[in-house]
TIZA-519925 format. One record per residue (C-alpha): x, y, z; residue in one letter. Coordinates in Angstrom, 1 decimal. Each point is the difference from the previous one (the first is absolute). Layout:
<pavos>
(pavo (X; Y; Z); A)
...
</pavos>
This chain:
<pavos>
(pavo (-219.0; 135.2; -147.1); M)
(pavo (2.1; -2.7; -0.4); E)
(pavo (3.7; 0.3; -0.4); P)
(pavo (1.0; -0.5; -3.3); S)
(pavo (2.3; -3.3; -0.7); Q)
(pavo (3.3; 0.9; -1.0); P)
(pavo (0.9; -0.9; -3.7); T)
(pavo (2.8; -3.0; -0.1); P)
(pavo (3.0; 0.7; -1.6); P)
(pavo (0.6; -1.2; -3.3); T)
(pavo (2.3; -3.0; -0.4); P)
(pavo (3.7; 0.3; -1.3); P)
(pavo (0.4; -1.8; -3.5); P)
(pavo (1.0; -3.5; 0.8); A)
(pavo (4.1; 0.3; 0.5); G)
(pavo (0.0; 3.6; -0.1); G)
(pavo (1.6; 2.2; 2.3); P)
(pavo (-1.5; 1.0; 3.8); Q)
(pavo (-0.7; 3.2; 0.8); P)
(pavo (3.3; 1.9; 0.6); G)
(pavo (1.8; -2.6; -2.4); G)
(pavo (0.9; -2.8; 2.1); W)
(pavo (-0.4; -3.4; -1.5); P)
(pavo (-2.2; -2.4; 1.2); A)
(pavo (1.1; -2.6; 2.2); P)
(pavo (0.8; -3.4; -1.6); G)
(pavo (-1.9; -3.4; 0.8); P)
(pavo (0.4; -2.0; 3.2); Y)
(pavo (0.6; -3.6; -0.2); T)
(pavo (-2.9; -1.9; 1.2); S)
(pavo (0.1; -2.1; 3.5); P)
(pavo (1.9; -2.8; -0.3); G)
(pavo (1.7; 0.9; -3.4); M)
(pavo (4.2; 0.3; 0.5); P)
(pavo (1.6; 3.1; 0.5); Y)
(pavo (1.6; 1.7; -3.5); A)
(pavo (3.1; -0.6; -0.3); A)
(pavo (2.5; 2.5; 1.7); G)
(pavo (3.7; 1.1; -1.2); P)
(pavo (1.6; -3.4; 1.7); Y)
(pavo (-3.2; -2.2; -0.9); G)
(pavo (-2.3; 0.8; 2.9); G)
(pavo (-1.3; 2.7; 2.1); P)
(pavo (2.0; 0.8; 3.4); P)
(pavo (0.1; -2.5; 2.3); G)
(pavo (-0.9; -2.7; -2.4); A)
(pavo (1.9; -3.1; 0.1); P)
(pavo (3.2; 0.1; -2.5); G)
(pavo (-0.3; 3.8; -0.1); A)
(pavo (2.4; 2.8; 1.2); A)
(pavo (-1.7; 1.4; 3.2); P)
(pavo (-1.2; 3.6; -0.7); Y)
(pavo (1.8; 0.6; -2.9); G)
(pavo (3.4; -0.8; 0.6); R)
(pavo (2.2; -2.4; -2.2); P)
(pavo (0.9; -3.3; 1.3); P)
(pavo (3.1; -1.0; 2.1); R)
(pavo (2.9; -1.7; -2.3); R)
(pavo (2.0; -2.5; 1.0); S)
(pavo (3.7; 0.3; 0.7); T)
(pavo (2.1; -2.5; -2.2); N)
(pavo (1.6; -2.9; 1.1); G)
(pavo (3.0; -0.3; -2.1); L)
(pavo (0.9; 3.6; 0.9); A)
(pavo (-0.4; -0.8; 4.0); I)
(pavo (2.6; -3.4; -1.1); A)
(pavo (2.4; 2.2; -1.8); S)
(pavo (0.5; 2.7; 2.7); L)
(pavo (0.5; -2.9; 2.6); V)
(pavo (2.5; -2.0; -2.1); S)
(pavo (2.0; 3.2; -0.7); G)
(pavo (0.0; 0.6; 3.6); I)
(pavo (1.2; -3.6; 0.6); V)
(pavo (3.7; -0.2; -0.8); C)
(pavo (0.0; -3.4; -1.4); C)
(pavo (-2.4; 0.4; -2.6); L)
(pavo (0.2; 2.9; -1.9); P)
(pavo (-0.2; -1.2; -3.6); P)
(pavo (-3.4; -1.4; 0.9); L)
(pavo (-1.2; 3.5; 1.1); G)
(pavo (1.1; 1.7; -3.0); L)
(pavo (-2.1; -2.6; -2.4); V)
(pavo (-3.1; 0.1; 2.3); L)
(pavo (0.0; 4.2; 0.2); G)
(pavo (0.4; 0.0; -4.1); L)
(pavo (-2.9; -2.3; -0.5); V)
(pavo (-2.2; 1.5; 2.7); A)
(pavo (0.1; 3.6; -1.7); L)
(pavo (-1.8; -1.1; -3.3); P)
(pavo (-2.4; -1.9; 1.9); Q)
(pavo (-0.8; 3.1; 2.6); I)
(pavo (-0.9; 1.7; -3.0); R)
(pavo (-1.8; -2.3; -1.5); K)
(pavo (-2.4; -1.0; 3.0); K)
(pavo (0.0; 3.5; 1.1); E)
(pavo (1.6; -0.9; 3.6); Q)
(pavo (2.3; 1.6; 2.3); T)
(pavo (3.4; -1.0; 1.0); G)
(pavo (1.9; 1.9; -2.7); R)
(pavo (2.4; 1.7; 2.9); G)
(pavo (0.5; -3.6; 1.5); L)
(pavo (1.1; -0.9; -3.3); A)
(pavo (2.3; 2.7; -1.2); I)
(pavo (1.7; 0.0; 3.1); A)
(pavo (0.3; -4.0; 0.1); G)
(pavo (1.7; 0.4; -3.0); I)
(pavo (2.3; 2.3; 0.9); A)
(pavo (1.5; -1.5; 2.8); L)
(pavo (-0.2; -3.2; -1.6); S)
(pavo (2.3; 1.7; -2.8); A)
(pavo (2.2; 1.3; 2.9); A)
(pavo (0.4; -3.3; 1.3); S)
(pavo (0.4; -1.9; -2.8); S)
(pavo (3.0; 2.7; -1.0); L)
(pavo (1.5; -0.6; 3.3); L)
(pavo (-0.2; -3.6; 0.0); L)
(pavo (1.7; -0.3; -3.8); V)
(pavo (3.0; 2.6; 1.3); V)
(pavo (0.5; -2.2; 3.1); G)
(pavo (0.2; -3.1; -1.8); L)
(pavo (2.1; 1.5; -2.8); A)
(pavo (2.4; 1.5; 3.0); S)
(pavo (0.4; -2.9; 2.4); G)
(pavo (-2.3; 2.1; 2.4); G)
(pavo (-2.8; -2.4; 0.1); F)
(pavo (2.0; -2.8; 0.6); S)
(pavo (1.8; 1.2; 2.9); S)
(pavo (-3.0; 0.9; 1.3); A)
(pavo (-1.4; -3.5; -0.5); W)
(pavo (3.5; -1.1; 1.8); K)
(pavo (-0.4; 2.2; 3.0); G)
(pavo (-3.8; -1.2; 0.4); F)
(pavo (1.3; -3.8; -0.2); Q)
(pavo (2.5; 0.7; 2.7); K)
(pavo (-2.5; 1.8; 2.2); G)
(pavo (-2.4; -3.1; -0.4); M)
(pavo (3.2; -2.2; 0.6); D)
(pavo (0.7; 1.7; 3.3); E)
(pavo (-3.8; -0.1; 1.3); A)
(pavo (0.3; -3.9; -0.8); A)
(pavo (2.5; -0.6; 2.4); R)
(pavo (-1.1; -1.7; 3.0); S)
(pavo (1.5; -1.8; 3.0); E)
(pavo (0.0; -3.8; -1.6); G)
(pavo (1.9; -1.7; -2.3); A)
(pavo (-2.6; -0.6; -2.7); Y)
(pavo (0.5; 3.7; -1.5); S)
(pavo (3.8; 0.0; -0.2); L)
(pavo (1.4; 0.8; -3.3); R)
(pavo (3.4; -0.9; -1.7); T)
(pavo (3.1; 2.3; 0.9); G)
(pavo (-2.0; 1.5; 3.3); Q)
(pavo (2.0; -0.7; 3.2); C)
(pavo (-2.0; -0.7; 3.1); F)
(pavo (0.1; -0.7; 4.1); I)
(pavo (-1.5; -3.2; 0.6); D)
(pavo (-1.6; 0.3; 3.8); G)
(pavo (-0.3; -3.6; -0.1); N)
(pavo (3.5; -0.9; -0.4); K)
(pavo (0.3; -2.7; -2.7); G)
(pavo (-3.5; -1.5; 0.8); E)
(pavo (-1.6; -1.6; -3.2); K)
(pavo (-3.3; 1.9; 0.5); Y)
(pavo (1.0; 3.6; 0.7); A)
(pavo (-2.7; 2.4; 1.5); T)
(pavo (2.2; 2.8; 1.0); D)
(pavo (2.1; 1.3; -3.4); V)
(pavo (1.1; 3.4; -0.6); K)
(pavo (1.5; 1.4; -3.0); V)
(pavo (2.7; 2.6; 0.0); V)
(pavo (2.8; 1.2; -1.9); D)
(pavo (2.6; -2.3; -0.5); C)
(pavo (2.6; 2.4; 1.0); A)
(pavo (-1.1; -0.5; 3.6); R)
(pavo (0.6; -3.1; 1.7); P)
(pavo (-2.1; -2.8; -0.7); H)
(pavo (-1.2; -3.5; 0.0); D)
(pavo (-0.3; -1.0; -3.3); G)
(pavo (-0.4; 0.9; -3.7); E)
(pavo (-2.9; -1.0; -2.5); V)
(pavo (1.6; -2.2; -3.1); T)
(pavo (-3.1; -0.9; -1.4); G)
(pavo (-2.9; -2.0; 0.1); D)
(pavo (-2.2; -2.7; -2.2); F)
(pavo (-3.4; -1.2; 0.1); K)
(pavo (-0.6; -4.0; 1.1); V)
(pavo (-1.9; -1.8; -2.5); T)
(pavo (-1.0; -3.2; -0.8); G)
(pavo (-2.2; -0.8; 3.3); F)
(pavo (-3.8; 0.0; 0.2); D)
(pavo (-0.1; 0.1; 3.6); K)
(pavo (2.4; 1.0; 2.8); W)
(pavo (3.2; -2.4; -0.5); P)
(pavo (1.1; 0.5; 3.5); G)
(pavo (3.2; 1.4; 1.3); D)
(pavo (2.5; -2.4; -0.9); G)
(pavo (-0.2; -0.1; -4.1); P)
(pavo (-0.3; 4.0; 0.1); I)
(pavo (3.4; -0.3; 1.8); D)
(pavo (1.7; -2.0; -2.2); R)
(pavo (-1.5; 2.2; -3.3); I)
(pavo (1.5; 3.3; 2.1); A)
(pavo (3.1; -1.9; 0.7); E)
(pavo (1.0; -0.5; -3.7); T)
(pavo (-2.0; 3.3; -1.6); R)
(pavo (1.4; 2.2; 2.5); C)
(pavo (3.4; -1.2; -0.4); E)
(pavo (0.3; 0.7; -3.6); A)
(pavo (-2.1; 3.4; 0.6); I)
(pavo (2.3; 1.2; 2.6); S)
(pavo (3.2; -1.2; -2.2); S)
(pavo (-0.9; 2.1; -2.8); S)
(pavo (-1.1; 3.1; 2.2); Y)
(pavo (3.7; 0.0; 1.7); A)
(pavo (2.7; -1.4; -2.1); L)
(pavo (2.7; 1.9; 1.8); D)
(pavo (-0.4; -2.5; 2.8); T)
(pavo (3.0; 1.5; 1.9); W)
(pavo (-2.3; 3.1; 0.9); K)
(pavo (-1.8; -2.3; 1.9); I)
(pavo (0.5; -0.6; 3.8); P)
(pavo (0.8; -3.2; 1.3); R)
(pavo (-3.0; -0.2; 2.1); D)
(pavo (-2.4; 0.6; -2.7); V)
(pavo (-2.0; -2.4; -1.5); W)
(pavo (-2.3; -1.0; -2.5); T)
(pavo (-3.4; 0.1; 1.3); S)
(pavo (-3.9; 0.5; -0.8); S)
(pavo (-3.5; 0.9; 1.1); Y)
(pavo (-2.3; -2.6; -1.0); Q)
(pavo (-4.0; -0.2; 0.1); P)
(pavo (-1.8; -1.4; 3.2); T)
(pavo (-3.1; -2.2; -0.6); G)
(pavo (-2.0; 2.8; 1.3); Q)
(pavo (1.5; 2.2; -2.8); S)
(pavo (-0.2; -2.3; -2.5); W)
(pavo (-3.8; -0.4; 0.6); R)
(pavo (-0.4; 3.6; -1.0); R)
(pavo (2.2; -0.2; -2.9); G)
(pavo (3.3; 0.6; 1.0); D)
(pavo (2.8; -2.2; -2.5); R)
(pavo (2.5; 2.2; 0.2); M)
(pavo (4.0; -0.8; 1.7); V)
(pavo (1.9; 2.8; 0.8); T)
(pavo (3.7; -0.9; -0.4); C)
(pavo (2.6; 1.9; 2.2); V)
(pavo (3.4; 0.5; 1.1); L)
(pavo (-0.1; 0.2; 3.4); A)
(pavo (1.8; -0.3; 3.8); T)
(pavo (-1.3; -1.1; 3.2); E)
(pavo (3.1; 1.6; 1.6); K)
(pavo (1.6; 3.3; -0.6); T)
(pavo (-1.7; 2.2; -2.3); P)
(pavo (1.7; 1.4; -2.9); F)
(pavo (0.1; 3.2; -2.1); S)
(pavo (0.0; 0.9; -3.3); G)
(pavo (-1.8; -2.3; -3.1); S)
(pavo (1.1; -3.2; -1.2); L)
(pavo (-1.1; 0.4; -3.5); R)
(pavo (2.5; -0.7; -2.8); S)
(pavo (-1.5; -1.0; -3.4); D)
(pavo (-0.1; 1.7; -2.9); S)
(pavo (-2.0; 3.1; 1.2); T)
(pavo (3.2; 0.7; 2.0); S)
(pavo (2.8; -1.9; -1.9); L)
(pavo (2.3; 0.9; -3.0); S)
(pavo (-0.1; -2.8; -3.0); P)
(pavo (3.4; -0.6; 1.4); D)
(pavo (-0.7; -0.4; 3.4); Q)
(pavo (-2.9; -2.1; -0.8); E)
(pavo (1.4; -2.3; -2.5); H)
(pavo (3.2; -0.8; 2.7); F)
(pavo (-2.6; -0.4; 3.0); L)
(pavo (-2.1; -2.5; -2.7); L)
(pavo (3.4; -1.9; -0.6); S)
(pavo (1.2; -0.7; 3.1); L)
(pavo (-3.2; -0.4; 2.4); N)
(pavo (-0.5; -3.5; -0.6); P)
(pavo (3.3; -1.0; 0.8); I)
(pavo (-0.6; 1.9; 3.5); E)
(pavo (-3.7; -2.0; 0.1); R)
(pavo (1.2; -3.5; -0.5); L)
(pavo (2.8; 0.5; 2.0); S)
(pavo (-2.2; 0.0; 2.8); Y)
(pavo (-2.1; -2.9; -0.9); E)
(pavo (2.1; -2.6; 0.5); E)
(pavo (-1.6; -3.2; 1.5); P)
(pavo (-0.2; -0.7; 3.8); E)
(pavo (0.8; -3.6; -0.5); D)
(pavo (4.0; -0.4; -1.0); D)
(pavo (1.1; -2.0; -3.0); P)
(pavo (0.5; -3.4; 2.0); D)
(pavo (-3.7; 0.3; 1.0); E)
(pavo (-1.4; 1.0; -3.4); D)
(pavo (2.5; 0.3; -2.6); F)
(pavo (-2.3; 0.5; -3.1); E)
(pavo (-1.2; 3.2; 1.5); A)
(pavo (3.3; 1.6; 0.8); N)
(pavo (1.0; -0.9; -3.5); R)
(pavo (-3.4; 1.5; -1.7); K)
(pavo (0.8; 3.2; 2.5); W)
(pavo (3.3; 0.4; -1.1); A)
(pavo (-0.6; -0.7; -3.6); G)
(pavo (-2.7; 2.8; 0.2); E)
(pavo (2.7; 2.7; 1.5); L)
(pavo (2.4; -1.0; -2.7); L)
(pavo (-2.7; 1.1; -2.6); A)
(pavo (-0.4; 3.3; 2.1); A)
(pavo (3.5; 0.6; -0.1); I)
(pavo (0.3; -0.6; -3.8); D)
(pavo (-3.0; 2.0; -0.5); S)
(pavo (2.0; 3.3; 1.4); A)
(pavo (3.2; -0.7; -1.5); R)
(pavo (-2.0; 0.4; -3.3); A)
(pavo (-1.9; 3.0; 1.1); G)
(pavo (3.1; 1.8; 1.1); L)
(pavo (1.9; -1.1; -3.0); R)
(pavo (-2.6; 1.1; -2.7); D)
(pavo (-1.6; 3.5; 1.5); H)
(pavo (2.0; 3.3; -1.1); D)
(pavo (1.2; 1.4; 3.3); W)
(pavo (0.9; 3.9; 0.7); P)
(pavo (3.5; 0.4; -0.2); D)
(pavo (0.5; 0.7; 3.9); T)
(pavo (-1.1; -3.6; 1.2); S)
(pavo (1.3; -2.0; -3.2); K)
(pavo (3.4; -1.0; 2.2); A)
(pavo (-1.8; -1.1; 3.2); A)
(pavo (-2.9; -1.9; -2.0); L)
(pavo (2.8; -1.7; -2.5); A)
(pavo (1.8; -1.1; 3.5); A)
(pavo (-3.2; -1.4; 1.6); L)
(pavo (-0.7; -1.7; -3.3); G)
(pavo (3.6; -2.0; 0.4); K)
(pavo (-1.3; -0.9; 3.6); E)
(pavo (-2.9; -1.2; -1.1); L)
(pavo (1.9; -1.9; -3.0); D)
(pavo (2.1; -2.1; 2.9); T)
(pavo (-3.4; -0.4; 2.1); A)
(pavo (-1.5; -2.1; -3.3); S)
(pavo (2.7; -2.3; 0.0); K)
(pavo (-0.2; -1.0; 3.4); H)
(pavo (-3.7; 0.4; 0.3); W)
(pavo (-0.1; -2.6; -3.4); G)
(pavo (2.1; -2.1; 2.1); E)
(pavo (-2.3; -0.3; 2.8); L)
(pavo (-3.2; -0.2; -1.9); A)
(pavo (1.3; -2.9; -1.9); T)
(pavo (1.4; -2.3; 3.0); A)
(pavo (-0.9; -3.8; -0.4); T)
(pavo (-0.8; -0.5; 3.8); D)
(pavo (0.3; 1.6; 3.6); A)
(pavo (3.7; -0.5; 0.3); D)
(pavo (0.5; 2.0; -3.5); A)
(pavo (-2.1; 2.6; 1.1); Y)
(pavo (1.7; 0.6; 3.1); W)
(pavo (3.4; 0.0; -1.8); E)
(pavo (-1.2; 3.0; -1.9); A)
(pavo (-2.5; 1.8; 2.6); Y)
(pavo (2.9; 2.1; 1.6); D)
(pavo (1.5; 1.4; -3.1); A)
(pavo (-3.3; 0.8; -1.8); A)
(pavo (-0.7; 2.5; 2.9); W)
(pavo (3.4; 1.6; 0.1); E)
(pavo (-0.5; 0.4; -3.5); A)
(pavo (-3.0; 2.4; 0.0); L)
(pavo (0.5; 3.1; 0.8); P)
(pavo (-1.4; 0.6; 3.4); E)
(pavo (-0.8; 3.7; -0.5); D)
(pavo (-1.3; -0.8; -3.8); L)
(pavo (1.7; 3.3; -1.2); G)
(pavo (-0.1; 2.3; 2.5); A)
(pavo (2.4; 2.6; -1.9); D)
(pavo (-2.1; -0.8; -3.2); A)
(pavo (-3.0; 1.4; 1.8); R)
(pavo (1.6; 2.8; 1.4); T)
(pavo (1.3; 1.1; -3.4); A)
(pavo (-3.7; -0.6; -1.2); L)
(pavo (-1.4; 2.4; 2.7); G)
(pavo (-1.8; -3.0; 2.1); L)
(pavo (0.3; -0.8; 3.7); T)
(pavo (3.8; -0.9; 0.3); G)
(pavo (0.2; -2.1; 3.3); A)
(pavo (-2.8; -2.5; 0.7); P)
(pavo (-2.5; 0.5; 3.5); P)
(pavo (2.3; -0.1; 3.3); A)
(pavo (-1.8; -2.3; 2.5); G)
(pavo (-0.3; -3.9; 0.3); E)
(pavo (-2.7; -2.1; -1.9); G)
(pavo (-0.8; -0.7; -4.0); T)
(pavo (-1.8; 2.0; -2.0); Q)
(pavo (-3.8; -0.4; -1.6); A)
</pavos>
């Protein structure tokens, strides 16, 4: 007997539930058809999709990083504050990271900006900057003349040679060989002009610079003269154009600063020296040739010295001097009145013989000390420097 055939099950209605209540599986895509869209644009592992269902990695906002860096760097606090404030809305809009960096940058920048404002208001920033400049100034000192600056005193290991290579800056209270009175830049030459032209320029310019720097010439030792350090042909090719003017000695070192100008003198002292110094300077510029050899040059010089005497008389007469010095200055003014009369005769001499006749009387009438009592009354150096020689 043949076995009976099993009766096939009755198929469920299309779309109906499977036995046990499970839903029918969804349709599969055909080979070669695209994947169904996943939650982030594709199936796991597909390009542009988040791997295995994780959200994509968010980028860090660049302005937030810049804000933090600017807040840390002391000279950029306002910039860090602005960058941080701009970064916060960008982070929210673009769903980026870096909010903590931006907040930290804003906080640091705000604190630094506040300190900066307080420093400027109180002068603390100015003091700090001056301290920084002083430190840089100290660091810039070197064993050479080209780094010397006005007011510095130095020891010259080359002892007055024109091209110094061994110059050491020292405190002016210590014995030293020279003091810087100023500097200037050589102009007017397209190429190296040679030592001669620069020597002539330096002599004229440095004489004027040193005279303005050291108005109280009686403070200057007799063997201290105006000199200069100049560019060499080699340094000129490197761009060096500076001439450094100095008061220096090749003999015994001296101590103390020679500076006496508006930075250290009272208005009365400065006025007195500016009035009298031209007489002293011109008294050392008498022509080398005597009147018999060059009468006109000598008479011209006498006229220049007469003009300096008359200018000093007016300067003393028209100034309102302190009560403690009025008597001494009045006495000096009378001496200059007498000197003016005799130097007038010398300056108007008609020939060499007449010049010689007036010569001795003119020199005797000129106060030899040019007002030592008046200088003392004004608090200036009361005696000329001892020793041989003449002043620069």
